[in-house]
C-alpha positions in Angstrom: 0.1 0.2 -0.1 1.0 3.3 -0.7 1.2 6.8 0.7 -1.7 7.6 -2.1 -3.3 5.0 -1.2 -3.1 5.4 3.1 -4.6 8.9 2.0 -7.3 7.6 0.0 -8.3 5.5 2.4 -8.4 7.3 5.4 -10.4 10.6 3.9 -13.3 7.8 2.4 -13.9 6.2 5.9 -14.1 10.2 7.6 -16.3 10.8 4.9 -18.2 7.6 4.7 -19.4 8.0 8.8 -22.4 10.8 8.3 -22.0 10.7 12.2 -18.7 11.7 12.3 -18.5 14.0 9.7 -21.5 15.9 11.4 -20.2 16.0 14.5 -17.0 17.7 13.4 -19.2 21.0 13.1 -20.4 21.2 16.2 -18.4 23.7 16.9 -18.6 26.3 13.8 -22.5 25.5 13.9 -21.6 26.5 18.1 -19.9 29.5 17.6 -22.1 30.8 14.8 -25.7 30.5 16.6 -23.6 32.4 19.7 -22.8 34.7 17.5 -26.0 35.6 15.6 -28.2 35.5 19.6 -25.2 37.0 21.7 -21.9 37.5 20.6 -22.9 39.7 17.4 -24.6 42.5 19.3 -21.6 42.4 21.9 -19.1 43.2 19.1 -21.0 45.9 17.7 -21.6 47.2 21.2 -18.1 46.8 22.0 -16.9 48.7 18.6 -19.7 51.7 18.7 -18.2 52.2 22.4 -14.9 52.8 20.8 -15.7 55.5 18.6 -18.6 57.3 21.1 -20.2 60.2 19.2 -18.6 59.2 15.8 -21.4 57.9 13.4 -20.3 54.9 11.8 -22.4 53.6 8.6 -24.0 50.2 9.6 -22.6 48.6 6.7 -19.0 49.6 8.4 -20.2 47.8 11.3 -22.1 45.0 10.1 -18.4 44.7 8.1 -16.8 44.6 11.0 -18.7 42.3 13.1 -18.5 39.5 10.4 -15.1 40.0 10.3 -14.9 39.2 13.9 -17.4 36.3 13.1 -15.1 34.6 10.2 -11.7 34.8 11.9 -13.1 33.3 15.3 -14.9 30.5 13.6 -11.7 29.7 10.7 -9.4 29.6 13.9 -11.5 27.4 15.9 -12.6 25.4 13.3 -9.3 24.6 11.9 -8.3 22.7 15.0 -11.6 21.6 16.6 -12.4 19.5 12.8 -9.0 17.8 13.2 -9.7 16.0 16.5 -12.8 14.9 14.8 -11.1 14.0 11.5 -8.4 11.9 13.3 -10.8 9.9 14.8 -10.1 7.6 11.5 -6.4 7.0 13.8 -8.2 5.8 16.5 -11.0 4.0 15.0 -7.9 1.7 13.6 -6.8 1.3 16.8 -9.8 0.1 18.3 -10.1 -2.3 15.4 -6.5 -3.8 15.4 -5.7 -2.3 11.8 -3.3 -0.2 13.4 -1.5 -3.0 14.6 -1.3 -4.6 10.9 -0.2 -1.3 9.4 2.8 -2.3 12.0 3.4 -5.3 10.9 3.2 -4.9 6.9 5.6 -3.9 4.5 3.7 0.1 4.8 7.1 2.2 5.7 6.5 4.5 9.3 7.0 7.1 7.6 4.4 6.5 5.3 2.1 5.1 7.8 2.7 8.3 10.0 2.0 10.7 7.0 -1.4 8.9 5.7 -2.9 9.7 8.6 -1.9 13.5 9.1 -2.2 14.5 5.4 -5.5 12.8 5.3 -6.7 14.7 7.8 -5.3 18.0 7.0 -7.2 17.7 3.8 -10.6 16.7 5.7 -10.1 20.2 7.9 -8.9 22.1 5.1 -11.7 21.2 2.8 -14.1 21.8 5.4 -12.6 25.2 6.1 -12.4 25.8 2.6 -16.5 25.6 2.2 -17.1 28.1 5.2 -14.3 30.3 4.0 -16.0 30.7 0.4 -19.5 30.9 2.4 -17.4 34.0 4.8 -16.7 35.9 2.0 -19.9 35.6 -0.2 -21.3 36.5 3.5 -19.3 39.8 3.9 -19.7 40.8 0.5 -23.5 40.9 1.7 -22.9 42.7 5.1 -20.2 44.8 4.5 -16.6 43.8 2.7 -13.7 45.4 3.3 -11.3 42.9 2.4 -8.4 43.7 -0.1 -7.1 41.2 -2.9 -4.1 40.4 0.1 -6.9 40.4 2.7 -7.9 37.8 0.7 -4.8 35.8 0.2 -3.8 36.4 3.3 -7.3 34.8 5.3 -6.4 31.7 3.0 -3.0 31.5 3.7 -4.1 32.0 7.5 -6.6 29.3 7.0 -3.6 26.9 5.9 -1.6 27.2 8.6 -3.6 27.3 11.3 -5.4 23.7 9.3 -1.9 22.1 9.7 -1.4 23.4 13.4 -4.9 21.8 14.3 -3.8 18.6 12.2 -0.1 18.2 14.2 -1.7 19.0 17.7 -4.6 16.6 17.3 -2.4 13.8 15.5 0.3 14.1 18.2 -2.8 13.7 21.1 -4.9 11.1 19.6 -1.7 9.1 18.8 -2.1 8.1 22.7 -6.1 7.7 22.5 -7.2 4.1 21.9 -10.6 4.7 22.7 -14.1 6.1 21.2 -14.9 7.2 24.7 -11.4 9.0 24.7 -11.5 10.7 21.7 -15.1 11.8 22.1 -13.8 13.4 25.7 -11.2 15.1 24.2 -13.9 16.5 21.0 -15.8 18.3 23.7 -13.1 19.8 25.6 -11.3 20.8 22.3 -14.8 22.3 21.3 -15.6 23.9 24.5 -12.1 25.4 25.6 -10.2 25.6 22.7 -12.0 29.1 21.4 -11.7 31.0 24.7 -7.8 29.9 24.7 -6.8 31.2 21.7 -9.2 34.3 21.8 -12.1 33.6 19.2 -15.2 33.9 21.8 -14.5 36.9 23.3 -11.0 39.5 22.7 -7.6 38.6 24.9 -7.3 42.3 25.6 -10.9 42.2 27.5 -9.6 39.6 30.0 -7.3 39.9 32.8 -3.7 41.3 32.6 -2.9 37.6 34.0 -5.0 35.2 31.8 -4.0 37.3 28.8 -0.5 36.8 29.8 -0.6 33.7 29.7 -2.6 33.2 26.6 0.0 34.7 25.0 2.3 31.9 25.3 0.1 29.5 23.2 0.4 29.7 19.4 -3.1 29.1 18.1 -3.9 32.6 19.9 -1.1 34.2 17.3 -3.0 32.6 14.0 -6.4 33.2 15.6 -4.4 37.0 15.5 -3.7 37.0 12.0 -7.4 35.7 11.1 -8.7 38.8 13.1 -6.5 41.5 11.0 -7.0 40.2 8.0 -10.7 39.8 8.0 -11.2 43.1 10.4 -8.3 45.5 9.4 -10.3 46.8 6.0 -13.2 48.0 8.3 -11.5 49.6 11.0 -8.9 51.4 8.4 -12.2 52.7 7.1 -13.6 53.9 9.9 -10.4 55.6 11.1 -10.3 57.2 7.6 -12.0 60.1 8.1 -11.4 61.2 12.0 -8.2 63.3 13.7 -5.5 61.4 15.0 -6.9 57.9 13.1 -3.8 56.1 13.1 -3.9 56.0 16.7 -7.2 55.2 17.1 -6.8 52.3 14.6 -3.8 51.0 16.7 -5.9 51.6 19.8 -8.8 49.7 18.0 -6.5 46.9 16.4 -5.3 46.3 20.1 -8.6 46.0 21.5 -9.9 43.5 19.1 -6.7 41.2 19.0 -5.4 42.3 15.7 -2.4 42.7 17.3 -1.4 40.1 19.9 0.6 41.7 22.5 3.4 39.6 24.2 4.1 41.2 28.2 3.1 44.7 26.7 5.1 44.4 23.4 3.1 44.2 20.2 3.9 41.4 18.0 4.7 41.9 14.5 2.7 40.3 12.1 5.8 38.3 10.6 6.9 37.2 13.8 3.0 35.6 14.3 3.6 34.2 11.1 6.7 32.8 12.0 5.5 31.3 15.4 3.1 29.6 13.6 5.2 28.0 10.7 7.9 27.0 13.3 5.3 25.0 15.9 4.1 23.4 12.9 7.2 22.0 12.0 8.2 20.9 15.4 4.8 19.1 16.3 5.0 17.9 12.8 8.4 16.3 13.8 7.3 15.1 17.3 4.4 13.1 15.6 6.7 11.4 13.0 8.9 10.4 16.1 5.6 8.9 18.0 4.4 7.1 15.3 7.4 5.8 14.2 9.0 4.5 18.0 6.4 2.0 18.2 6.8 1.1 14.5 9.9 -0.8 15.0 10.0 -2.0 18.4 7.0 -3.6 16.9 8.6 -4.7 14.0 11.5 -5.7 15.8 9.8 -8.4 17.7 8.2 -9.8 14.6 11.4 -10.8 12.9 12.8 -11.8 15.8 9.5 -14.1 16.3 
């Protein structure tokens, strides 16, 4: 079995299980209803309070709030969907298919990459659909993205999908039951949105919590999405104001378009560097984790 065969097999198993597919959409659906019922109004009120006394067009306000919704939804989905997609690995362990692969002619790196790439492709496909829907939604309520912003939002989504896939692959490597992966999915779906600043701006949290979250790589990926989805609306709002640059910077800081590490603003290139290095390190760790037991199992079989 080649690497391509493994990838195709894992993708087919994911989409074949309808329950697994729909469960991966729980986190995005929860976030969407939270936005409609509660968070949307909170973001709009927060923006208007920052520019109190300034008349802002409703289309600008809606474009800003819509940008927050899409950036937060994609940030959460890139991780939560990756954990659900990695159920294929856990299911293989439950049915002993994983053990069969370990003693088959399949090379250990092919086995590791087969799960990883399949999970990344599935997660990227779902997030791509969400991204396209988001573009359509913003075009209706308020479009303030430049061509560069569109390109960067796609890049941000890909990086966060790789991050989510790497993280979920490592965690799922140690899970061997359906109950275990279900528990992890519930925890990730409920908690990750808060940890990465998707539900509420980190700047609005207590200082100690904000500084703690600044150590998590996912917050920098979320910040990039916030900037590229909301930055155009912020610039448009501040363009006609005296001291508009100052207002724009403060608004970016208040809504996590700019993340601070111990009161030092982290530039955009540094955010990309942090995410990229984290992805490389996590992929390397994952391959090592998969390779080690494969080697031990191979030696045991050959010796017997």
